[in-house]
NULOGU-221994 format. One record per atom (N, C-alpha, C, CB): atom name; chain; residue in one letter; x, y, z; residue number from 1. Coordinates in steps of 0.1 Angstrom, whole numbers, plus 5000, padded with zeros to 4 digits. Last residue first. Glycine has a CB too. Layout:
N
{site: CA	unit: A	code: A	x: X	y: Y	z: Z	pos: NUM}
...
This chain:
55
{site: N	unit: A	code: X	x: 0118	y: 3838	z: 3643	pos: 55}
{site: CA	unit: A	code: X	x: 0116	y: 3824	z: 3652	pos: 55}
{site: C	unit: A	code: X	x: 0107	y: 3813	z: 3649	pos: 55}
{site: CB	unit: A	code: X	x: 0112	y: 3826	z: 3664	pos: 55}
{site: N	unit: A	code: X	x: 0110	y: 3862	z: 3636	pos: 54}
{site: CA	unit: A	code: X	x: 0122	y: 3859	z: 3628	pos: 54}
{site: C	unit: A	code: X	x: 0127	y: 3844	z: 3635	pos: 54}
{site: CB	unit: A	code: X	x: 0133	y: 3873	z: 3629	pos: 54}
{site: N	unit: A	code: X	x: 0085	y: 3876	z: 3660	pos: 53}
{site: CA	unit: A	code: X	x: 0090	y: 3869	z: 3636	pos: 53}
{site: C	unit: A	code: X	x: 0101	y: 3860	z: 3632	pos: 53}
{site: CB	unit: A	code: X	x: 0098	y: 3883	z: 3624	pos: 53}
{site: N	unit: A	code: X	x: 0102	y: 3880	z: 3673	pos: 52}
{site: CA	unit: A	code: X	x: 0091	y: 3873	z: 3671	pos: 52}
{site: C	unit: A	code: X	x: 0090	y: 3857	z: 3656	pos: 52}
{site: CB	unit: A	code: X	x: 0083	y: 3887	z: 3668	pos: 52}
{site: N	unit: A	code: X	x: 0125	y: 3900	z: 3666	pos: 51}
{site: CA	unit: A	code: X	x: 0126	y: 3894	z: 3669	pos: 51}
{site: C	unit: A	code: X	x: 0118	y: 3879	z: 3665	pos: 51}
{site: CB	unit: A	code: X	x: 0126	y: 3901	z: 3676	pos: 51}
{site: N	unit: A	code: X	x: 0097	y: 3920	z: 3665	pos: 50}
{site: CA	unit: A	code: X	x: 0106	y: 3915	z: 3652	pos: 50}
{site: C	unit: A	code: X	x: 0114	y: 3904	z: 3655	pos: 50}
{site: CB	unit: A	code: X	x: 0115	y: 3926	z: 3645	pos: 50}
{site: N	unit: A	code: X	x: 0081	y: 3922	z: 3684	pos: 49}
{site: CA	unit: A	code: X	x: 0075	y: 3916	z: 3678	pos: 49}
{site: C	unit: A	code: X	x: 0088	y: 3910	z: 3662	pos: 49}
{site: CB	unit: A	code: X	x: 0062	y: 3927	z: 3676	pos: 49}
{site: N	unit: A	code: X	x: 0113	y: 3941	z: 3692	pos: 48}
{site: CA	unit: A	code: X	x: 0105	y: 3925	z: 3700	pos: 48}
{site: C	unit: A	code: X	x: 0093	y: 3912	z: 3691	pos: 48}
{site: CB	unit: A	code: X	x: 0094	y: 3932	z: 3716	pos: 48}
{site: N	unit: A	code: X	x: 0105	y: 3963	z: 3680	pos: 47}
{site: CA	unit: A	code: X	x: 0119	y: 3947	z: 3683	pos: 47}
{site: C	unit: A	code: X	x: 0117	y: 3941	z: 3689	pos: 47}
{site: CB	unit: A	code: X	x: 0133	y: 3948	z: 3688	pos: 47}
{site: N	unit: A	code: X	x: 0087	y: 3974	z: 3692	pos: 46}
{site: CA	unit: A	code: X	x: 0089	y: 3964	z: 3677	pos: 46}
{site: C	unit: A	code: X	x: 0095	y: 3959	z: 3672	pos: 46}
{site: CB	unit: A	code: X	x: 0088	y: 3966	z: 3669	pos: 46}
{site: N	unit: A	code: X	x: 0093	y: 3974	z: 3716	pos: 45}
{site: CA	unit: A	code: X	x: 0083	y: 3961	z: 3719	pos: 45}
{site: C	unit: A	code: X	x: 0080	y: 3960	z: 3700	pos: 45}
{site: CB	unit: A	code: X	x: 0065	y: 3967	z: 3732	pos: 45}
{site: N	unit: A	code: X	x: 0116	y: 3994	z: 3720	pos: 44}
{site: CA	unit: A	code: X	x: 0111	y: 3978	z: 3728	pos: 44}
{site: C	unit: A	code: X	x: 0105	y: 3968	z: 3721	pos: 44}
{site: CB	unit: A	code: X	x: 0101	y: 3979	z: 3738	pos: 44}
{site: N	unit: A	code: X	x: 0098	y: 4016	z: 3702	pos: 43}
{site: CA	unit: A	code: X	x: 0108	y: 4011	z: 3697	pos: 43}
{site: C	unit: A	code: X	x: 0112	y: 4001	z: 3699	pos: 43}
{site: CB	unit: A	code: X	x: 0115	y: 4014	z: 3698	pos: 43}
{site: N	unit: A	code: X	x: 0077	y: 4020	z: 3727	pos: 42}
{site: CA	unit: A	code: X	x: 0075	y: 4015	z: 3708	pos: 42}
{site: C	unit: A	code: X	x: 0087	y: 4002	z: 3702	pos: 42}
{site: CB	unit: A	code: X	x: 0079	y: 4034	z: 3695	pos: 42}
{site: N	unit: A	code: X	x: 0102	y: 4024	z: 3746	pos: 41}
{site: CA	unit: A	code: X	x: 0090	y: 4016	z: 3748	pos: 41}
{site: C	unit: A	code: X	x: 0083	y: 4011	z: 3729	pos: 41}
{site: CB	unit: A	code: X	x: 0079	y: 4029	z: 3758	pos: 41}
{site: N	unit: A	code: X	x: 0108	y: 4048	z: 3732	pos: 40}
{site: CA	unit: A	code: X	x: 0113	y: 4039	z: 3732	pos: 40}
{site: C	unit: A	code: X	x: 0115	y: 4022	z: 3733	pos: 40}
{site: CB	unit: A	code: X	x: 0115	y: 4043	z: 3736	pos: 40}
{site: N	unit: A	code: X	x: 0085	y: 4065	z: 3732	pos: 39}
{site: CA	unit: A	code: X	x: 0090	y: 4060	z: 3721	pos: 39}
{site: C	unit: A	code: X	x: 0094	y: 4051	z: 3724	pos: 39}
{site: CB	unit: A	code: X	x: 0098	y: 4066	z: 3715	pos: 39}
{site: N	unit: A	code: X	x: 0077	y: 4065	z: 3761	pos: 38}
{site: CA	unit: A	code: X	x: 0067	y: 4061	z: 3755	pos: 38}
{site: C	unit: A	code: X	x: 0079	y: 4056	z: 3734	pos: 38}
{site: CB	unit: A	code: X	x: 0053	y: 4077	z: 3758	pos: 38}
{site: N	unit: A	code: X	x: 0096	y: 4078	z: 3767	pos: 37}
{site: CA	unit: A	code: X	x: 0100	y: 4072	z: 3766	pos: 37}
{site: C	unit: A	code: X	x: 0093	y: 4066	z: 3763	pos: 37}
{site: CB	unit: A	code: X	x: 0106	y: 4072	z: 3772	pos: 37}
{site: N	unit: A	code: X	x: 0095	y: 4102	z: 3747	pos: 36}
{site: CA	unit: A	code: X	x: 0106	y: 4102	z: 3747	pos: 36}
{site: C	unit: A	code: X	x: 0107	y: 4082	z: 3751	pos: 36}
{site: CB	unit: A	code: X	x: 0114	y: 4115	z: 3758	pos: 36}
{site: N	unit: A	code: X	x: 0065	y: 4116	z: 3764	pos: 35}
{site: CA	unit: A	code: X	x: 0071	y: 4106	z: 3756	pos: 35}
{site: C	unit: A	code: X	x: 0083	y: 4105	z: 3747	pos: 35}
{site: CB	unit: A	code: X	x: 0064	y: 4103	z: 3749	pos: 35}
{site: N	unit: A	code: X	x: 0083	y: 4118	z: 3790	pos: 34}
{site: CA	unit: A	code: X	x: 0067	y: 4103	z: 3789	pos: 34}
{site: C	unit: A	code: X	x: 0067	y: 4109	z: 3773	pos: 34}
{site: CB	unit: A	code: X	x: 0044	y: 4106	z: 3803	pos: 34}
{site: N	unit: A	code: X	x: 0095	y: 4148	z: 3789	pos: 33}
{site: CA	unit: A	code: X	x: 0102	y: 4127	z: 3788	pos: 33}
{site: C	unit: A	code: X	x: 0093	y: 4120	z: 3784	pos: 33}
{site: CB	unit: A	code: X	x: 0105	y: 4117	z: 3804	pos: 33}
{site: N	unit: A	code: X	x: 0081	y: 4159	z: 3774	pos: 32}
{site: CA	unit: A	code: X	x: 0091	y: 4157	z: 3761	pos: 32}
{site: C	unit: A	code: X	x: 0092	y: 4146	z: 3771	pos: 32}
{site: CB	unit: A	code: X	x: 0106	y: 4168	z: 3754	pos: 32}
{site: N	unit: A	code: X	x: 0069	y: 4166	z: 3799	pos: 31}
{site: CA	unit: A	code: X	x: 0061	y: 4158	z: 3785	pos: 31}
{site: C	unit: A	code: X	x: 0067	y: 4157	z: 3771	pos: 31}
{site: CB	unit: A	code: X	x: 0049	y: 4165	z: 3781	pos: 31}
{site: N	unit: A	code: X	x: 0087	y: 4170	z: 3813	pos: 30}
{site: CA	unit: A	code: X	x: 0074	y: 4156	z: 3820	pos: 30}
{site: C	unit: A	code: X	x: 0069	y: 4153	z: 3803	pos: 30}
{site: CB	unit: A	code: X	x: 0053	y: 4165	z: 3836	pos: 30}
{site: N	unit: A	code: X	x: 0087	y: 4198	z: 3800	pos: 29}
{site: CA	unit: A	code: X	x: 0103	y: 4189	z: 3801	pos: 29}
{site: C	unit: A	code: X	x: 0097	y: 4178	z: 3805	pos: 29}
{site: CB	unit: A	code: X	x: 0117	y: 4193	z: 3812	pos: 29}
{site: N	unit: A	code: X	x: 0063	y: 4217	z: 3806	pos: 28}
{site: CA	unit: A	code: X	x: 0071	y: 4207	z: 3792	pos: 28}
{site: C	unit: A	code: X	x: 0081	y: 4195	z: 3789	pos: 28}
{site: CB	unit: A	code: X	x: 0078	y: 4213	z: 3787	pos: 28}
{site: N	unit: A	code: X	x: 0061	y: 4215	z: 3832	pos: 27}
{site: CA	unit: A	code: X	x: 0048	y: 4208	z: 3827	pos: 27}
{site: C	unit: A	code: X	x: 0058	y: 4200	z: 3812	pos: 27}
{site: CB	unit: A	code: X	x: 0033	y: 4223	z: 3822	pos: 27}
{site: N	unit: A	code: X	x: 0083	y: 4235	z: 3831	pos: 26}
{site: CA	unit: A	code: X	x: 0085	y: 4222	z: 3839	pos: 26}
{site: C	unit: A	code: X	x: 0070	y: 4210	z: 3833	pos: 26}
{site: CB	unit: A	code: X	x: 0085	y: 4229	z: 3860	pos: 26}
{site: N	unit: A	code: X	x: 0075	y: 4254	z: 3817	pos: 25}
{site: CA	unit: A	code: X	x: 0092	y: 4248	z: 3809	pos: 25}
{site: C	unit: A	code: X	x: 0089	y: 4238	z: 3817	pos: 25}
{site: CB	unit: A	code: X	x: 0110	y: 4255	z: 3810	pos: 25}
{site: N	unit: A	code: X	x: 0056	y: 4279	z: 3826	pos: 24}
{site: CA	unit: A	code: X	x: 0051	y: 4265	z: 3817	pos: 24}
{site: C	unit: A	code: X	x: 0067	y: 4250	z: 3813	pos: 24}
{site: CB	unit: A	code: X	x: 0044	y: 4275	z: 3796	pos: 24}
{site: N	unit: A	code: X	x: 0071	y: 4296	z: 3840	pos: 23}
{site: CA	unit: A	code: X	x: 0055	y: 4285	z: 3850	pos: 23}
{site: C	unit: A	code: X	x: 0051	y: 4267	z: 3840	pos: 23}
{site: CB	unit: A	code: X	x: 0033	y: 4299	z: 3846	pos: 23}
{site: N	unit: A	code: X	x: 0085	y: 4304	z: 3822	pos: 22}
{site: CA	unit: A	code: X	x: 0091	y: 4296	z: 3830	pos: 22}
{site: C	unit: A	code: X	x: 0080	y: 4289	z: 3841	pos: 22}
{site: CB	unit: A	code: X	x: 0101	y: 4305	z: 3837	pos: 22}
{site: N	unit: A	code: X	x: 0074	y: 4308	z: 3788	pos: 21}
{site: CA	unit: A	code: X	x: 0074	y: 4313	z: 3805	pos: 21}
{site: C	unit: A	code: X	x: 0083	y: 4302	z: 3815	pos: 21}
{site: CB	unit: A	code: X	x: 0054	y: 4314	z: 3811	pos: 21}
{site: N	unit: A	code: X	x: 0074	y: 4297	z: 3762	pos: 20}
{site: CA	unit: A	code: X	x: 0062	y: 4290	z: 3772	pos: 20}
{site: C	unit: A	code: X	x: 0065	y: 4300	z: 3787	pos: 20}
{site: CB	unit: A	code: X	x: 0066	y: 4268	z: 3775	pos: 20}
{site: N	unit: A	code: X	x: 0096	y: 4322	z: 3745	pos: 19}
{site: CA	unit: A	code: X	x: 0080	y: 4315	z: 3745	pos: 19}
{site: C	unit: A	code: X	x: 0065	y: 4307	z: 3758	pos: 19}
{site: CB	unit: A	code: X	x: 0084	y: 4302	z: 3736	pos: 19}
{site: N	unit: A	code: X	x: 0113	y: 4322	z: 3763	pos: 18}
{site: CA	unit: A	code: X	x: 0103	y: 4337	z: 3755	pos: 18}
{site: C	unit: A	code: X	x: 0090	y: 4332	z: 3753	pos: 18}
{site: CB	unit: A	code: X	x: 0108	y: 4344	z: 3738	pos: 18}
{site: N	unit: A	code: X	x: 0124	y: 4298	z: 3764	pos: 17}
{site: CA	unit: A	code: X	x: 0116	y: 4299	z: 3779	pos: 17}
{site: C	unit: A	code: X	x: 0103	y: 4313	z: 3779	pos: 17}
{site: CB	unit: A	code: X	x: 0130	y: 4304	z: 3793	pos: 17}
{site: N	unit: A	code: X	x: 0124	y: 4291	z: 3743	pos: 16}
{site: CA	unit: A	code: X	x: 0119	y: 4282	z: 3750	pos: 16}
{site: C	unit: A	code: X	x: 0114	y: 4293	z: 3760	pos: 16}
{site: CB	unit: A	code: X	x: 0129	y: 4270	z: 3754	pos: 16}
{site: N	unit: A	code: X	x: 0152	y: 4306	z: 3734	pos: 15}
{site: CA	unit: A	code: X	x: 0141	y: 4307	z: 3727	pos: 15}
{site: C	unit: A	code: X	x: 0125	y: 4296	z: 3738	pos: 15}
{site: CB	unit: A	code: X	x: 0147	y: 4300	z: 3708	pos: 15}
{site: N	unit: A	code: X	x: 0170	y: 4300	z: 3757	pos: 14}
{site: CA	unit: A	code: X	x: 0164	y: 4311	z: 3756	pos: 14}
{site: C	unit: A	code: X	x: 0154	y: 4313	z: 3756	pos: 14}
{site: CB	unit: A	code: X	x: 0166	y: 4314	z: 3751	pos: 14}
{site: N	unit: A	code: X	x: 0169	y: 4267	z: 3746	pos: 13}
{site: CA	unit: A	code: X	x: 0166	y: 4275	z: 3760	pos: 13}
{site: C	unit: A	code: X	x: 0158	y: 4280	z: 3764	pos: 13}
{site: CB	unit: A	code: X	x: 0171	y: 4281	z: 3765	pos: 13}
{site: N	unit: A	code: X	x: 0183	y: 4276	z: 3721	pos: 12}
{site: CA	unit: A	code: X	x: 0171	y: 4266	z: 3717	pos: 12}
{site: C	unit: A	code: X	x: 0165	y: 4274	z: 3735	pos: 12}
{site: CB	unit: A	code: X	x: 0175	y: 4242	z: 3715	pos: 12}
{site: N	unit: A	code: X	x: 0206	y: 4289	z: 3732	pos: 11}
{site: CA	unit: A	code: X	x: 0196	y: 4296	z: 3729	pos: 11}
{site: C	unit: A	code: X	x: 0184	y: 4292	z: 3724	pos: 11}
{site: CB	unit: A	code: X	x: 0201	y: 4304	z: 3723	pos: 11}
{site: N	unit: A	code: X	x: 0225	y: 4269	z: 3748	pos: 10}
{site: CA	unit: A	code: X	x: 0214	y: 4278	z: 3749	pos: 10}
{site: C	unit: A	code: X	x: 0204	y: 4285	z: 3749	pos: 10}
{site: CB	unit: A	code: X	x: 0215	y: 4281	z: 3748	pos: 10}
{site: N	unit: A	code: X	x: 0223	y: 4248	z: 3720	pos: 9}
{site: CA	unit: A	code: X	x: 0212	y: 4242	z: 3734	pos: 9}
{site: C	unit: A	code: X	x: 0210	y: 4254	z: 3739	pos: 9}
{site: CB	unit: A	code: X	x: 0217	y: 4231	z: 3748	pos: 9}
{site: N	unit: A	code: X	x: 0241	y: 4264	z: 3711	pos: 8}
{site: CA	unit: A	code: X	x: 0232	y: 4267	z: 3700	pos: 8}
{site: C	unit: A	code: X	x: 0221	y: 4258	z: 3712	pos: 8}
{site: CB	unit: A	code: X	x: 0238	y: 4259	z: 3680	pos: 8}
{site: N	unit: A	code: X	x: 0262	y: 4266	z: 3730	pos: 7}
{site: CA	unit: A	code: X	x: 0260	y: 4278	z: 3727	pos: 7}
{site: C	unit: A	code: X	x: 0245	y: 4276	z: 3723	pos: 7}
{site: CB	unit: A	code: X	x: 0271	y: 4285	z: 3718	pos: 7}
{site: N	unit: A	code: X	x: 0270	y: 4238	z: 3730	pos: 6}
{site: CA	unit: A	code: X	x: 0268	y: 4241	z: 3741	pos: 6}
{site: C	unit: A	code: X	x: 0256	y: 4259	z: 3737	pos: 6}
{site: CB	unit: A	code: X	x: 0285	y: 4241	z: 3751	pos: 6}
{site: N	unit: A	code: X	x: 0258	y: 4223	z: 3697	pos: 5}
{site: CA	unit: A	code: X	x: 0270	y: 4224	z: 3709	pos: 5}
{site: C	unit: A	code: X	x: 0263	y: 4238	z: 3720	pos: 5}
{site: CB	unit: A	code: X	x: 0289	y: 4230	z: 3701	pos: 5}
{site: N	unit: A	code: X	x: 0243	y: 4194	z: 3684	pos: 4}
{site: CA	unit: A	code: X	x: 0244	y: 4203	z: 3685	pos: 4}
{site: C	unit: A	code: X	x: 0259	y: 4205	z: 3697	pos: 4}
{site: CB	unit: A	code: X	x: 0230	y: 4206	z: 3687	pos: 4}
{site: N	unit: A	code: X	x: 0269	y: 4176	z: 3657	pos: 3}
{site: CA	unit: A	code: X	x: 0254	y: 4175	z: 3662	pos: 3}
{site: C	unit: A	code: X	x: 0253	y: 4192	z: 3667	pos: 3}
{site: CB	unit: A	code: X	x: 0252	y: 4161	z: 3677	pos: 3}
{site: N	unit: A	code: X	x: 0256	y: 4186	z: 3623	pos: 2}
{site: CA	unit: A	code: X	x: 0265	y: 4191	z: 3630	pos: 2}
{site: C	unit: A	code: X	x: 0254	y: 4184	z: 3640	pos: 2}
{site: CB	unit: A	code: X	x: 0271	y: 4206	z: 3629	pos: 2}
{site: N	unit: A	code: X	x: 0241	y: 4171	z: 3586	pos: 1}
{site: CA	unit: A	code: X	x: 0236	y: 4181	z: 3601	pos: 1}
{site: C	unit: A	code: X	x: 0254	y: 4173	z: 3610	pos: 1}
{site: CB	unit: A	code: X	x: 0212	y: 4171	z: 3613	pos: 1}
């Protein structure tokens, strides 16, 4: 699979705007950001646990 280009990202944003409306988009973006942060924290925690197991 290739990477997303500018035109694909614009199309996705327009679809999100139509589906969720302008008022819900900031809330949706905020929740996606929180989920991404939690995912990264989980990955870092798992990597730390692996390092502890090897030592």
